mmCIF file of the N, C-alpha and C atoms, coordinates in Angstrom:
data_MODEL
# 
_entry.id   MODEL 
# 
loop_
_atom_site.group_PDB 
_atom_site.id 
_atom_site.type_symbol 
_atom_site.label_atom_id 
_atom_site.label_alt_id 
_atom_site.label_comp_id 
_atom_site.label_asym_id 
_atom_site.label_entity_id 
_atom_site.label_seq_id 
_atom_site.pdbx_PDB_ins_code 
_atom_site.Cartn_x 
_atom_site.Cartn_y 
_atom_site.Cartn_z 
_atom_site.occupancy 
_atom_site.B_iso_or_equiv 
_atom_site.pdbx_formal_charge 
_atom_site.auth_seq_id 
_atom_site.auth_comp_id 
_atom_site.auth_asym_id 
_atom_site.auth_atom_id 
_atom_site.pdbx_PDB_model_num 
ATOM 1   N N  . MET A 1 1  ? 162.718 115.843 46.333 1.00 0.00 ? 1  MET A N  1 
ATOM 2   C CA . MET A 1 1  ? 162.652 115.247 45.061 1.00 0.00 ? 1  MET A CA 1 
ATOM 3   C C  . MET A 1 1  ? 161.737 116.176 44.203 1.00 0.00 ? 1  MET A C  1 
ATOM 4   N N  . ALA A 1 2  ? 162.220 116.511 42.997 1.00 0.00 ? 2  ALA A N  1 
ATOM 5   C CA . ALA A 1 2  ? 161.467 117.463 42.114 1.00 0.00 ? 2  ALA A CA 1 
ATOM 6   C C  . ALA A 1 2  ? 160.233 116.771 41.568 1.00 0.00 ? 2  ALA A C  1 
ATOM 7   N N  . SER A 1 3  ? 159.085 117.496 41.384 1.00 0.00 ? 3  SER A N  1 
ATOM 8   C CA . SER A 1 3  ? 157.920 116.939 40.847 1.00 0.00 ? 3  SER A CA 1 
ATOM 9   C C  . SER A 1 3  ? 158.008 116.890 39.274 1.00 0.00 ? 3  SER A C  1 
ATOM 10  N N  . LEU A 1 4  ? 157.309 115.918 38.757 1.00 0.00 ? 4  LEU A N  1 
ATOM 11  C CA . LEU A 1 4  ? 157.301 115.739 37.311 1.00 0.00 ? 4  LEU A CA 1 
ATOM 12  C C  . LEU A 1 4  ? 156.314 116.777 36.683 1.00 0.00 ? 4  LEU A C  1 
ATOM 13  N N  . VAL A 1 5  ? 156.929 117.549 35.699 1.00 0.00 ? 5  VAL A N  1 
ATOM 14  C CA . VAL A 1 5  ? 156.111 118.461 34.896 1.00 0.00 ? 5  VAL A CA 1 
ATOM 15  C C  . VAL A 1 5  ? 155.949 117.869 33.476 1.00 0.00 ? 5  VAL A C  1 
ATOM 16  N N  . ILE A 1 6  ? 154.756 117.755 32.992 1.00 0.00 ? 6  ILE A N  1 
ATOM 17  C CA . ILE A 1 6  ? 154.466 117.241 31.697 1.00 0.00 ? 6  ILE A CA 1 
ATOM 18  C C  . ILE A 1 6  ? 154.342 118.375 30.783 1.00 0.00 ? 6  ILE A C  1 
ATOM 19  N N  . HIS A 1 7  ? 155.183 118.329 29.730 1.00 0.00 ? 7  HIS A N  1 
ATOM 20  C CA . HIS A 1 7  ? 155.233 119.426 28.654 1.00 0.00 ? 7  HIS A CA 1 
ATOM 21  C C  . HIS A 1 7  ? 154.398 118.875 27.533 1.00 0.00 ? 7  HIS A C  1 
ATOM 22  N N  . GLU A 1 8  ? 153.418 119.804 27.105 1.00 0.00 ? 8  GLU A N  1 
ATOM 23  C CA . GLU A 1 8  ? 152.567 119.454 25.903 1.00 0.00 ? 8  GLU A CA 1 
ATOM 24  C C  . GLU A 1 8  ? 153.087 120.224 24.742 1.00 0.00 ? 8  GLU A C  1 
ATOM 25  N N  . TYR A 1 9  ? 153.755 119.515 23.786 1.00 0.00 ? 9  TYR A N  1 
ATOM 26  C CA . TYR A 1 9  ? 154.376 120.121 22.635 1.00 0.00 ? 9  TYR A CA 1 
ATOM 27  C C  . TYR A 1 9  ? 153.369 120.210 21.517 1.00 0.00 ? 9  TYR A C  1 
ATOM 28  N N  . TYR A 1 10 ? 153.383 121.180 20.691 1.00 0.00 ? 10 TYR A N  1 
ATOM 29  C CA . TYR A 1 10 ? 152.578 121.447 19.574 1.00 0.00 ? 10 TYR A CA 1 
ATOM 30  C C  . TYR A 1 10 ? 153.392 121.746 18.348 1.00 0.00 ? 10 TYR A C  1 
ATOM 31  N N  . ASP A 1 11 ? 152.834 121.518 17.137 1.00 0.00 ? 11 ASP A N  1 
ATOM 32  C CA . ASP A 1 11 ? 153.580 121.860 15.952 1.00 0.00 ? 11 ASP A CA 1 
ATOM 33  C C  . ASP A 1 11 ? 153.619 123.293 15.742 1.00 0.00 ? 11 ASP A C  1 
ATOM 34  N N  . ARG A 1 12 ? 152.559 124.078 16.075 1.00 0.00 ? 12 ARG A N  1 
ATOM 35  C CA . ARG A 1 12 ? 152.509 125.426 15.940 1.00 0.00 ? 12 ARG A CA 1 
ATOM 36  C C  . ARG A 1 12 ? 151.988 126.010 17.217 1.00 0.00 ? 12 ARG A C  1 
ATOM 37  N N  . VAL A 1 13 ? 152.150 127.420 17.313 1.00 0.00 ? 13 VAL A N  1 
ATOM 38  C CA . VAL A 1 13 ? 151.664 128.076 18.565 1.00 0.00 ? 13 VAL A CA 1 
ATOM 39  C C  . VAL A 1 13 ? 150.285 127.888 18.748 1.00 0.00 ? 13 VAL A C  1 
ATOM 40  N N  . PRO A 1 14 ? 149.757 127.480 19.803 1.00 0.00 ? 14 PRO A N  1 
ATOM 41  C CA . PRO A 1 14 ? 148.179 127.290 20.008 1.00 0.00 ? 14 PRO A CA 1 
ATOM 42  C C  . PRO A 1 14 ? 147.666 128.602 20.129 1.00 0.00 ? 14 PRO A C  1 
ATOM 43  N N  . LYS A 1 15 ? 146.400 128.768 19.541 1.00 0.00 ? 15 LYS A N  1 
ATOM 44  C CA . LYS A 1 15 ? 145.733 130.066 19.456 1.00 0.00 ? 15 LYS A CA 1 
ATOM 45  C C  . LYS A 1 15 ? 145.113 130.356 20.814 1.00 0.00 ? 15 LYS A C  1 
ATOM 46  N N  . ILE A 1 16 ? 144.713 129.322 21.552 1.00 0.00 ? 16 ILE A N  1 
ATOM 47  C CA . ILE A 1 16 ? 144.117 129.422 22.894 1.00 0.00 ? 16 ILE A CA 1 
ATOM 48  C C  . ILE A 1 16 ? 145.010 128.732 23.865 1.00 0.00 ? 16 ILE A C  1 
ATOM 49  N N  . ILE A 1 17 ? 145.311 129.401 24.932 1.00 0.00 ? 17 ILE A N  1 
ATOM 50  C CA . ILE A 1 17 ? 146.020 128.727 26.052 1.00 0.00 ? 17 ILE A CA 1 
ATOM 51  C C  . ILE A 1 17 ? 144.978 128.283 27.181 1.00 0.00 ? 17 ILE A C  1 
ATOM 52  N N  . PRO A 1 18 ? 144.897 126.948 27.367 1.00 0.00 ? 18 PRO A N  1 
ATOM 53  C CA . PRO A 1 18 ? 143.930 126.483 28.284 1.00 0.00 ? 18 PRO A CA 1 
ATOM 54  C C  . PRO A 1 18 ? 144.160 127.063 29.780 1.00 0.00 ? 18 PRO A C  1 
ATOM 55  N N  . THR A 1 19 ? 143.071 127.171 30.420 1.00 0.00 ? 19 THR A N  1 
ATOM 56  C CA . THR A 1 19 ? 143.188 127.604 31.873 1.00 0.00 ? 19 THR A CA 1 
ATOM 57  C C  . THR A 1 19 ? 144.052 126.651 32.626 1.00 0.00 ? 19 THR A C  1 
ATOM 58  N N  . GLY A 1 20 ? 144.890 127.174 33.503 1.00 0.00 ? 20 GLY A N  1 
ATOM 59  C CA . GLY A 1 20 ? 145.773 126.364 34.277 1.00 0.00 ? 20 GLY A CA 1 
ATOM 60  C C  . GLY A 1 20 ? 147.108 126.039 33.594 1.00 0.00 ? 20 GLY A C  1 
ATOM 61  N N  . LYS A 1 21 ? 147.315 126.425 32.307 1.00 0.00 ? 21 LYS A N  1 
ATOM 62  C CA . LYS A 1 21 ? 148.582 126.207 31.595 1.00 0.00 ? 21 LYS A CA 1 
ATOM 63  C C  . LYS A 1 21 ? 149.240 127.552 31.270 1.00 0.00 ? 21 LYS A C  1 
ATOM 64  N N  . VAL A 1 22 ? 150.517 127.431 30.869 1.00 0.00 ? 22 VAL A N  1 
ATOM 65  C CA . VAL A 1 22 ? 151.206 128.668 30.410 1.00 0.00 ? 22 VAL A CA 1 
ATOM 66  C C  . VAL A 1 22 ? 152.087 128.274 29.214 1.00 0.00 ? 22 VAL A C  1 
ATOM 67  N N  . LEU A 1 23 ? 152.178 129.183 28.311 1.00 0.00 ? 23 LEU A N  1 
ATOM 68  C CA . LEU A 1 23 ? 153.031 128.986 27.097 1.00 0.00 ? 23 LEU A CA 1 
ATOM 69  C C  . LEU A 1 23 ? 154.576 129.241 27.488 1.00 0.00 ? 23 LEU A C  1 
ATOM 70  N N  . VAL A 1 24 ? 155.339 128.248 27.247 1.00 0.00 ? 24 VAL A N  1 
ATOM 71  C CA . VAL A 1 24 ? 156.854 128.402 27.654 1.00 0.00 ? 24 VAL A CA 1 
ATOM 72  C C  . VAL A 1 24 ? 157.656 128.148 26.434 1.00 0.00 ? 24 VAL A C  1 
ATOM 73  N N  . HIS A 1 25 ? 158.861 128.782 26.313 1.00 0.00 ? 25 HIS A N  1 
ATOM 74  C CA . HIS A 1 25 ? 159.803 128.424 25.311 1.00 0.00 ? 25 HIS A CA 1 
ATOM 75  C C  . HIS A 1 25 ? 161.199 128.278 25.961 1.00 0.00 ? 25 HIS A C  1 
ATOM 76  N N  . ASN A 1 26 ? 162.123 127.601 25.305 1.00 0.00 ? 26 ASN A N  1 
ATOM 77  C CA . ASN A 1 26 ? 163.365 127.414 25.840 1.00 0.00 ? 26 ASN A CA 1 
ATOM 78  C C  . ASN A 1 26 ? 164.219 128.638 25.592 1.00 0.00 ? 26 ASN A C  1 
ATOM 79  N N  . ASP A 1 27 ? 165.532 128.599 25.797 1.00 0.00 ? 27 ASP A N  1 
ATOM 80  C CA . ASP A 1 27 ? 166.362 129.758 25.791 1.00 0.00 ? 27 ASP A CA 1 
ATOM 81  C C  . ASP A 1 27 ? 167.116 129.923 24.440 1.00 0.00 ? 27 ASP A C  1 
ATOM 82  N N  . VAL A 1 28 ? 166.472 129.421 23.353 1.00 0.00 ? 28 VAL A N  1 
ATOM 83  C CA . VAL A 1 28 ? 167.035 129.629 21.924 1.00 0.00 ? 28 VAL A CA 1 
ATOM 84  C C  . VAL A 1 28 ? 166.322 130.779 21.316 1.00 0.00 ? 28 VAL A C  1 
ATOM 85  N N  . TYR A 1 29 ? 167.041 131.692 20.863 1.00 0.00 ? 29 TYR A N  1 
ATOM 86  C CA . TYR A 1 29 ? 166.524 132.917 20.226 1.00 0.00 ? 29 TYR A CA 1 
ATOM 87  C C  . TYR A 1 29 ? 167.028 133.120 18.787 1.00 0.00 ? 29 TYR A C  1 
ATOM 88  N N  . PRO A 1 30 ? 166.275 133.589 17.843 1.00 0.00 ? 30 PRO A N  1 
ATOM 89  C CA . PRO A 1 30 ? 164.822 133.929 18.014 1.00 0.00 ? 30 PRO A CA 1 
ATOM 90  C C  . PRO A 1 30 ? 163.996 132.688 18.062 1.00 0.00 ? 30 PRO A C  1 
ATOM 91  N N  . VAL A 1 31 ? 162.855 132.840 18.751 1.00 0.00 ? 31 VAL A N  1 
ATOM 92  C CA . VAL A 1 31 ? 161.937 131.682 18.915 1.00 0.00 ? 31 VAL A CA 1 
ATOM 93  C C  . VAL A 1 31 ? 161.152 131.546 17.563 1.00 0.00 ? 31 VAL A C  1 
ATOM 94  N N  . ALA A 1 32 ? 161.090 130.428 17.078 1.00 0.00 ? 32 ALA A N  1 
ATOM 95  C CA . ALA A 1 32 ? 160.445 130.033 15.797 1.00 0.00 ? 32 ALA A CA 1 
ATOM 96  C C  . ALA A 1 32 ? 158.965 129.871 15.934 1.00 0.00 ? 32 ALA A C  1 
ATOM 97  N N  . ARG A 1 33 ? 158.217 130.076 14.899 1.00 0.00 ? 33 ARG A N  1 
ATOM 98  C CA . ARG A 1 33 ? 156.794 129.698 14.800 1.00 0.00 ? 33 ARG A CA 1 
ATOM 99  C C  . ARG A 1 33 ? 156.532 128.303 14.744 1.00 0.00 ? 33 ARG A C  1 
ATOM 100 N N  . ARG A 1 34 ? 157.436 127.429 14.153 1.00 0.00 ? 34 ARG A N  1 
ATOM 101 C CA . ARG A 1 34 ? 157.277 126.098 14.066 1.00 0.00 ? 34 ARG A CA 1 
ATOM 102 C C  . ARG A 1 34 ? 158.194 125.423 15.139 1.00 0.00 ? 34 ARG A C  1 
ATOM 103 N N  . ASN A 1 35 ? 157.701 124.506 15.920 1.00 0.00 ? 35 ASN A N  1 
ATOM 104 C CA . ASN A 1 35 ? 158.355 123.890 16.982 1.00 0.00 ? 35 ASN A CA 1 
ATOM 105 C C  . ASN A 1 35 ? 159.585 123.093 16.488 1.00 0.00 ? 35 ASN A C  1 
ATOM 106 N N  . GLY A 1 36 ? 160.651 123.278 17.041 1.00 0.00 ? 36 GLY A N  1 
ATOM 107 C CA . GLY A 1 36 ? 161.872 122.601 16.618 1.00 0.00 ? 36 GLY A CA 1 
ATOM 108 C C  . GLY A 1 36 ? 162.833 123.297 15.558 1.00 0.00 ? 36 GLY A C  1 
ATOM 109 N N  . SER A 1 37 ? 162.314 124.318 15.008 1.00 0.00 ? 37 SER A N  1 
ATOM 110 C CA . SER A 1 37 ? 162.991 125.045 13.964 1.00 0.00 ? 37 SER A CA 1 
ATOM 111 C C  . SER A 1 37 ? 164.182 125.687 14.669 1.00 0.00 ? 37 SER A C  1 
ATOM 112 N N  . ARG A 1 38 ? 165.335 125.721 14.157 1.00 0.00 ? 38 ARG A N  1 
ATOM 113 C CA . ARG A 1 38 ? 166.547 126.417 14.642 1.00 0.00 ? 38 ARG A CA 1 
ATOM 114 C C  . ARG A 1 38 ? 166.814 126.067 16.073 1.00 0.00 ? 38 ARG A C  1 
ATOM 115 N N  . GLY A 1 39 ? 166.342 124.983 16.669 1.00 0.00 ? 39 GLY A N  1 
ATOM 116 C CA . GLY A 1 39 ? 166.701 124.567 17.982 1.00 0.00 ? 39 GLY A CA 1 
ATOM 117 C C  . GLY A 1 39 ? 165.692 125.165 19.026 1.00 0.00 ? 39 GLY A C  1 
ATOM 118 N N  . SER A 1 40 ? 164.698 126.003 18.538 1.00 0.00 ? 40 SER A N  1 
ATOM 119 C CA . SER A 1 40 ? 163.733 126.523 19.501 1.00 0.00 ? 40 SER A CA 1 
ATOM 120 C C  . SER A 1 40 ? 162.680 125.575 19.669 1.00 0.00 ? 40 SER A C  1 
ATOM 121 N N  . ARG A 1 41 ? 162.199 125.449 21.014 1.00 0.00 ? 41 ARG A N  1 
ATOM 122 C CA . ARG A 1 41 ? 161.156 124.582 21.415 1.00 0.00 ? 41 ARG A CA 1 
ATOM 123 C C  . ARG A 1 41 ? 160.154 125.417 22.246 1.00 0.00 ? 41 ARG A C  1 
ATOM 124 N N  . PHE A 1 42 ? 158.877 125.112 22.070 1.00 0.00 ? 42 PHE A N  1 
ATOM 125 C CA . PHE A 1 42 ? 157.794 125.700 22.930 1.00 0.00 ? 42 PHE A CA 1 
ATOM 126 C C  . PHE A 1 42 ? 156.837 124.611 23.341 1.00 0.00 ? 42 PHE A C  1 
ATOM 127 N N  . TRP A 1 43 ? 156.149 124.955 24.423 1.00 0.00 ? 43 TRP A N  1 
ATOM 128 C CA . TRP A 1 43 ? 155.218 123.890 24.937 1.00 0.00 ? 43 TRP A CA 1 
ATOM 129 C C  . TRP A 1 43 ? 154.227 124.616 25.944 1.00 0.00 ? 43 TRP A C  1 
ATOM 130 N N  . LEU A 1 44 ? 153.225 123.874 26.311 1.00 0.00 ? 44 LEU A N  1 
ATOM 131 C CA . LEU A 1 44 ? 152.318 124.273 27.412 1.00 0.00 ? 44 LEU A CA 1 
ATOM 132 C C  . LEU A 1 44 ? 152.623 123.489 28.575 1.00 0.00 ? 44 LEU A C  1 
ATOM 133 N N  . GLN A 1 45 ? 152.517 124.076 29.723 1.00 0.00 ? 45 GLN A N  1 
ATOM 134 C CA . GLN A 1 45 ? 152.699 123.331 31.000 1.00 0.00 ? 45 GLN A CA 1 
ATOM 135 C C  . GLN A 1 45 ? 152.006 124.047 32.102 1.00 0.00 ? 45 GLN A C  1 
ATOM 136 N N  . PRO A 1 46 ? 151.781 123.465 33.316 1.00 0.00 ? 46 PRO A N  1 
ATOM 137 C CA . PRO A 1 46 ? 151.363 124.280 34.427 1.00 0.00 ? 46 PRO A CA 1 
ATOM 138 C C  . PRO A 1 46 ? 152.432 125.280 34.872 1.00 0.00 ? 46 PRO A C  1 
ATOM 139 N N  . MET A 1 47 ? 152.044 126.235 35.550 1.00 0.00 ? 47 MET A N  1 
ATOM 140 C CA . MET A 1 47 ? 152.966 127.226 36.095 1.00 0.00 ? 47 MET A CA 1 
ATOM 141 C C  . MET A 1 47 ? 154.068 126.568 37.039 1.00 0.00 ? 47 MET A C  1 
ATOM 142 N N  . ALA A 1 48 ? 155.208 126.892 36.930 1.00 0.00 ? 48 ALA A N  1 
ATOM 143 C CA . ALA A 1 48 ? 156.199 126.379 37.799 1.00 0.00 ? 48 ALA A CA 1 
ATOM 144 C C  . ALA A 1 48 ? 157.205 127.495 38.395 1.00 0.00 ? 48 ALA A C  1 
ATOM 145 N N  . ALA A 1 49 ? 157.922 127.268 39.494 1.00 0.00 ? 49 ALA A N  1 
ATOM 146 C CA . ALA A 1 49 ? 158.720 128.256 40.064 1.00 0.00 ? 49 ALA A CA 1 
ATOM 147 C C  . ALA A 1 49 ? 159.902 128.644 39.235 1.00 0.00 ? 49 ALA A C  1 
ATOM 148 N N  . ASN A 1 50 ? 160.407 127.740 38.320 1.00 0.00 ? 50 ASN A N  1 
ATOM 149 C CA . ASN A 1 50 ? 161.567 128.066 37.474 1.00 0.00 ? 50 ASN A CA 1 
ATOM 150 C C  . ASN A 1 50 ? 161.259 128.822 36.239 1.00 0.00 ? 50 ASN A C  1 
ATOM 151 N N  . LEU A 1 51 ? 160.028 129.306 36.081 1.00 0.00 ? 51 LEU A N  1 
ATOM 152 C CA . LEU A 1 51 ? 159.614 130.098 34.798 1.00 0.00 ? 51 LEU A CA 1 
ATOM 153 C C  . LEU A 1 51 ? 159.738 131.542 35.135 1.00 0.00 ? 51 LEU A C  1 
ATOM 154 N N  . LEU A 1 52 ? 160.245 132.179 34.044 1.00 0.00 ? 52 LEU A N  1 
ATOM 155 C CA . LEU A 1 52 ? 160.342 133.641 34.144 1.00 0.00 ? 52 LEU A CA 1 
ATOM 156 C C  . LEU A 1 52 ? 159.413 134.257 33.023 1.00 0.00 ? 52 LEU A C  1 
ATOM 157 N N  . ARG A 1 53 ? 158.807 135.362 33.333 1.00 0.00 ? 53 ARG A N  1 
ATOM 158 C CA . ARG A 1 53 ? 157.972 136.016 32.287 1.00 0.00 ? 53 ARG A CA 1 
ATOM 159 C C  . ARG A 1 53 ? 158.992 136.551 31.257 1.00 0.00 ? 53 ARG A C  1 
ATOM 160 N N  . CYS A 1 54 ? 158.559 136.448 29.982 1.00 0.00 ? 54 CYS A N  1 
ATOM 161 C CA . CYS A 1 54 ? 159.471 136.745 28.908 1.00 0.00 ? 54 CYS A CA 1 
ATOM 162 C C  . CYS A 1 54 ? 158.835 137.964 28.062 1.00 0.00 ? 54 CYS A C  1 
ATOM 163 N N  . ASP A 1 55 ? 159.712 138.960 27.665 1.00 0.00 ? 55 ASP A N  1 
ATOM 164 C CA . ASP A 1 55 ? 159.197 140.038 26.945 1.00 0.00 ? 55 ASP A CA 1 
ATOM 165 C C  . ASP A 1 55 ? 159.944 140.186 25.618 1.00 0.00 ? 55 ASP A C  1 
ATOM 166 N N  . CYS A 1 56 ? 160.325 138.975 24.952 1.00 0.00 ? 56 CYS A N  1 
ATOM 167 C CA . CYS A 1 56 ? 161.060 138.983 23.814 1.00 0.00 ? 56 CYS A CA 1 
ATOM 168 C C  . CYS A 1 56 ? 160.208 139.342 22.552 1.00 0.00 ? 56 CYS A C  1 
ATOM 169 N N  . GLY A 1 57 ? 158.912 139.434 22.671 1.00 0.00 ? 57 GLY A N  1 
ATOM 170 C CA . GLY A 1 57 ? 157.974 139.817 21.598 1.00 0.00 ? 57 GLY A CA 1 
ATOM 171 C C  . GLY A 1 57 ? 157.530 138.695 20.729 1.00 0.00 ? 57 GLY A C  1 
ATOM 172 N N  . TRP A 1 58 ? 157.828 137.508 21.052 1.00 0.00 ? 58 TRP A N  1 
ATOM 173 C CA . TRP A 1 58 ? 157.554 136.211 20.324 1.00 0.00 ? 58 TRP A CA 1 
ATOM 174 C C  . TRP A 1 58 ? 155.997 136.010 20.368 1.00 0.00 ? 58 TRP A C  1 
ATOM 175 N N  . HIS A 1 59 ? 155.445 136.154 21.607 1.00 0.00 ? 59 HIS A N  1 
ATOM 176 C CA . HIS A 1 59 ? 153.976 135.980 21.811 1.00 0.00 ? 59 HIS A CA 1 
ATOM 177 C C  . HIS A 1 59 ? 153.625 136.935 22.989 1.00 0.00 ? 59 HIS A C  1 
ATOM 178 N N  . PRO A 1 60 ? 152.388 137.424 22.956 1.00 0.00 ? 60 PRO A N  1 
ATOM 179 C CA . PRO A 1 60 ? 152.051 138.419 23.954 1.00 0.00 ? 60 PRO A CA 1 
ATOM 180 C C  . PRO A 1 60 ? 152.111 138.034 25.399 1.00 0.00 ? 60 PRO A C  1 
ATOM 181 N N  . ASP A 1 61 ? 151.859 136.795 25.708 1.00 0.00 ? 61 ASP A N  1 
ATOM 182 C CA . ASP A 1 61 ? 151.814 136.300 27.011 1.00 0.00 ? 61 ASP A CA 1 
ATOM 183 C C  . ASP A 1 61 ? 152.484 134.959 27.196 1.00 0.00 ? 61 ASP A C  1 
ATOM 184 N N  . HIS A 1 62 ? 153.747 134.875 27.485 1.00 0.00 ? 62 HIS A N  1 
ATOM 185 C CA . HIS A 1 62 ? 154.474 133.725 27.588 1.00 0.00 ? 62 HIS A CA 1 
ATOM 186 C C  . HIS A 1 62 ? 155.619 133.744 28.505 1.00 0.00 ? 62 HIS A C  1 
ATOM 187 N N  . TRP A 1 63 ? 156.175 132.644 28.851 1.00 0.00 ? 63 TRP A N  1 
ATOM 188 C CA . TRP A 1 63 ? 157.258 132.487 29.862 1.00 0.00 ? 63 TRP A CA 1 
ATOM 189 C C  . TRP A 1 63 ? 158.443 131.784 29.213 1.00 0.00 ? 63 TRP A C  1 
ATOM 190 N N  . TYR A 1 64 ? 159.526 131.791 29.867 1.00 0.00 ? 64 TYR A N  1 
ATOM 191 C CA . TYR A 1 64 ? 160.643 131.011 29.362 1.00 0.00 ? 64 TYR A CA 1 
ATOM 192 C C  . TYR A 1 64 ? 161.436 130.420 30.562 1.00 0.00 ? 64 TYR A C  1 
ATOM 193 N N  . THR A 1 65 ? 162.169 129.303 30.175 1.00 0.00 ? 65 THR A N  1 
ATOM 194 C CA . THR A 1 65 ? 162.952 128.598 31.177 1.00 0.00 ? 65 THR A CA 1 
ATOM 195 C C  . THR A 1 65 ? 164.366 128.587 30.571 1.00 0.00 ? 65 THR A C  1 
ATOM 196 N N  . ARG A 1 66 ? 165.323 128.627 31.474 1.00 0.00 ? 66 ARG A N  1 
ATOM 197 C CA . ARG A 1 66 ? 166.738 128.518 31.094 1.00 0.00 ? 66 ARG A CA 1 
ATOM 198 C C  . ARG A 1 66 ? 167.250 127.216 31.471 1.00 0.00 ? 66 ARG A C  1 
ATOM 199 N N  . ILE A 1 67 ? 168.106 126.705 30.583 1.00 0.00 ? 67 ILE A N  1 
ATOM 200 C CA . ILE A 1 67 ? 168.693 125.474 30.824 1.00 0.00 ? 67 ILE A CA 1 
ATOM 201 C C  . ILE A 1 67 ? 169.931 125.664 31.693 1.00 0.00 ? 67 ILE A C  1 
ATOM 202 N N  . GLU A 1 68 ? 170.021 124.880 32.846 1.00 0.00 ? 68 GLU A N  1 
ATOM 203 C CA . GLU A 1 68 ? 171.183 125.073 33.782 1.00 0.00 ? 68 GLU A CA 1 
ATOM 204 C C  . GLU A 1 68 ? 172.470 125.014 33.067 1.00 0.00 ? 68 GLU A C  1 
ATOM 205 N N  . GLY A 1 69 ? 173.384 125.900 33.370 1.00 0.00 ? 69 GLY A N  1 
ATOM 206 C CA . GLY A 1 69 ? 174.705 125.905 32.813 1.00 0.00 ? 69 GLY A CA 1 
ATOM 207 C C  . GLY A 1 69 ? 174.855 126.743 31.600 1.00 0.00 ? 69 GLY A C  1 
ATOM 208 N N  . ARG A 1 70 ? 173.734 127.338 31.015 1.00 0.00 ? 70 ARG A N  1 
ATOM 209 C CA . ARG A 1 70 ? 173.828 128.174 29.927 1.00 0.00 ? 70 ARG A CA 1 
ATOM 210 C C  . ARG A 1 70 ? 173.836 129.597 30.354 1.00 0.00 ? 70 ARG A C  1 
ATOM 211 N N  . ALA A 1 71 ? 174.479 130.491 29.723 1.00 0.00 ? 71 ALA A N  1 
ATOM 212 C CA . ALA A 1 71 ? 174.624 131.921 30.044 1.00 0.00 ? 71 ALA A CA 1 
ATOM 213 C C  . ALA A 1 71 ? 173.275 132.578 29.715 1.00 0.00 ? 71 ALA A C  1 
# 
């Protein structure tokens, strides 16, 4: 059984990433600065095995997760 991961959504990109959390976005590009714009979503969560480091340039230190079934 998969463990529950709680996503902490914000209106804007947080300036400080708390210890033990990582900044993550979904697979919608370009990633927006306002959460929910153009379908892009970002959140803070604990590190998880399904996250990949992202180098899209949106934020200096962040990760992304792909939605199953999308290319």
